[in-house]
C-alpha positions as MATLAB code, in Angstrom:
seq = 'XXXXXXXXXXXXXXXXXXXXXXXXXXXXXXXXXXXXXXXXXXXXXXXXXXXXXXXXXXXXXXXXXXXXXXXXXXXXXXXXXXXXXXXXXXXXXXXXXXXXXXXXXXXXXXXXXXXXXXXXXXXXXXXXXXXXXXXXXXXXXXXXXXXXXXXXXXXXXXXXXXXXXXXXXXXXXXXXXXXXXXXXXXXX';
ca = [
      -0.066    0.176    0.274;
       2.711    2.514    0.899;
       4.552    2.126   -2.727;
       1.285    2.105   -4.586;
      -0.016    5.552   -2.653;
       3.636    7.055   -2.399;
       4.814    7.006   -5.825;
       1.797    9.023   -7.451;
       2.513   11.915   -4.592;
       6.170   11.865   -5.080;
       6.304   12.079   -8.677;
       3.451   14.556   -8.704;
       5.168   16.729   -6.180;
       8.875   16.506   -7.090;
      11.249   18.545   -9.237;
      14.223   20.278   -9.563;
      15.016   23.842   -8.976;
      18.423   25.157   -9.970;
      20.102   22.270   -9.528;
      18.470   21.132   -6.282;
      15.914   18.297   -5.965;
      13.083   18.848   -4.032;
      10.684   15.832   -2.994;
       6.981   15.969   -1.804;
       6.959   19.903   -1.314;
       5.915   21.460   -4.971;
       2.300   21.259   -4.843;
       0.419   23.020   -7.600;
      -1.619   24.539   -4.755;
      -2.456   24.839   -1.082;
      -5.415   22.992   -1.541;
      -3.418   20.219   -3.160;
      -1.131   20.406   -0.058;
      -3.823   20.151    2.567;
      -5.513   17.414    0.884;
      -1.970   15.185    0.713;
      -1.210   15.949    4.138;
      -5.044   14.863    5.377;
      -4.737   11.889    3.155;
      -1.715   10.693    4.612;
      -2.319   10.995    8.346;
      -5.315    9.391    7.898;
      -4.282    6.335    5.366;
      -0.970    6.161    7.531;
      -1.965    6.935   11.344;
      -5.491    6.966   12.198;
      -6.920    4.322    9.961;
      -4.109    2.014   11.047;
      -4.747    3.085   15.106;
      -8.553    2.285   14.240;
      -7.541   -1.302   12.591;
      -5.562   -1.993   15.816;
      -8.385   -0.999   18.294;
     -11.017   -3.312   15.674;
      -8.714   -6.328   15.492;
      -8.292   -6.830   18.974;
     -11.816   -5.834   19.983;
     -12.625   -9.104   17.697;
     -10.016  -10.754   19.330;
     -11.585   -9.934   22.747;
     -15.206  -10.691   21.854;
     -14.106  -14.108   20.747;
     -12.173  -15.204   23.889;
     -15.382  -13.828   25.673;
     -17.634  -15.917   23.451;
     -15.177  -18.912   24.254;
     -15.069  -18.020   27.758;
     -19.337  -18.452   27.853;
     -18.937  -21.690   25.961;
     -16.564  -23.135   28.467;
     -18.163  -22.132   31.694;
     -21.580  -23.543   30.615;
     -19.691  -27.288   30.412;
     -19.579  -27.595   33.966;
     -19.962  -25.855   37.089;
     -16.765  -27.906   38.747;
     -14.333  -26.837   35.977;
     -16.010  -23.060   35.571;
     -14.020  -21.454   38.023;
     -10.481  -22.395   36.497;
     -11.883  -21.772   33.293;
     -12.755  -18.253   34.207;
      -9.863  -17.424   35.934;
      -7.983  -18.643   32.435;
     -10.313  -16.951   30.462;
      -9.774  -13.439   32.702;
      -5.747  -14.141   32.469;
      -6.410  -14.267   28.685;
      -8.474  -11.295   28.135;
      -6.265   -9.233   30.706;
      -3.293  -10.563   28.467;
      -5.090   -9.420   25.045;
      -6.216   -5.757   26.833;
      -2.434   -5.067   28.109;
      -1.073   -5.923   24.202;
      -3.189   -4.306   22.518;
      -2.874   -1.137   24.779;
       0.772   -1.839   24.407;
       1.053   -2.158   20.805;
      -1.439    0.589   19.919;
       0.194    3.204   22.245;
       3.604    2.033   21.064;
       2.430    2.982   17.452;
       0.850    6.095   18.072;
       4.077    7.280   19.999;
       6.819    6.343   17.418;
       4.815    7.336   14.627;
       3.627   11.043   16.130;
       6.951   12.559   15.250;
       6.843   11.607   11.958;
       3.184   12.998   11.594;
       4.043   16.143   13.198;
       7.200   16.594   10.631;
       4.661   16.519    7.646;
       2.854   18.944    8.953;
       5.416   21.127    9.889;
       7.188   20.572    6.333;
       3.760   21.419    4.449;
       3.595   24.265    6.786;
       7.359   25.508    6.181;
       8.079   25.239    2.790;
      11.993   26.219    3.893;
      12.267   22.484    5.562;
      13.792   19.474    3.713;
      13.724   15.673    4.667;
      17.461   16.032    5.147;
      16.913   17.738    8.569;
      18.314   16.216   11.541;
      14.335   16.136   13.263;
      13.225   14.360   10.180;
      15.865   11.405   10.600;
      14.949   11.167   14.289;
      11.301   10.597   13.573;
      11.890    8.524   11.063;
      14.406    6.620   13.396;
      11.452    6.568   16.435;
       9.236    4.946   13.575;
      11.318    2.343   12.537;
      11.896    1.652   15.931;
       8.194    0.510   16.493;
       8.750   -1.738   13.418;
      11.817   -3.294   14.906;
      10.215   -3.515   18.229;
       6.748   -4.907   17.462;
       7.815   -8.854   17.348;
       9.512   -8.447   20.728;
       6.318   -7.128   22.481;
       4.414  -10.120   20.867;
       7.006  -12.581   21.985;
       7.177  -11.523   25.812;
       3.432  -11.000   25.977;
       2.078  -14.388   24.945;
       2.858  -17.687   26.382;
       2.517  -19.812   23.171;
       5.227  -17.153   21.180;
       7.525  -17.760   23.806;
       7.147  -20.955   24.164;
       7.820  -21.217   20.746;
      10.659  -19.311   20.848;
      12.181  -20.795   23.873;
      12.087  -24.317   22.314;
      13.871  -22.507   18.873;
      16.865  -21.733   21.218;
      19.749  -24.458   20.510;
      21.874  -23.888   23.473;
      19.410  -24.706   25.701;
      20.809  -27.286   28.191;
      18.966  -29.922   30.654;
      20.724  -30.384   33.699;
      21.983  -33.904   34.190;
      21.967  -35.137   37.326;
      23.945  -38.141   38.974;
      22.336  -40.872   41.058;
      23.626  -43.843   42.832;
      22.782  -47.359   41.545;
      22.587  -49.773   44.133;
      25.502  -51.752   44.689;
      26.170  -55.066   42.849;
      28.922  -57.894   43.817;
      30.528  -54.925   46.301;
      31.366  -52.139   43.878;
      29.506  -48.787   44.279;
      28.802  -47.202   40.797;
      26.999  -44.070   39.552;
      24.826  -43.241   36.423;
      23.817  -40.264   35.165;
      19.981  -39.483   34.362;
      18.518  -36.960   32.156;
];
């Protein structure tokens, strides 16, 4: 989606003036500039946050529905199932909050820079502010898998099993004496 939507804007708003290449700043009118800004912020920031909240909400609804079904299967197991279901729901809510807030915070500087660059035409994308905001956004992209790896037990178990240097402890045990010689053996 990013490439498909960015290339037309980049081609339409770029040019060379006095030997200097200007990208994303040469709009035909201020109306085009504002429409581009609103589209970009909606498509790449607000709609993404709405998708996060919608999808995690659907996951939470499915978990609650499953918990109700499990609770109806037996009164003796319902307490255990309710506790486990509550733990899963809490985990989903915490993960949703963390991922959504981290996205909102990490991508906010890029969005603010877009607004500022649309207002102040002397700014460029070669500013240290631009690089710092992009670094924050890419930090989110890099850290996102680690959030899921630390928040979900199934993912954590799979990743732990994939670690090749994981060792199991080997404890020596004594074997009963046979013919007067005491020996020891190792067991796993």
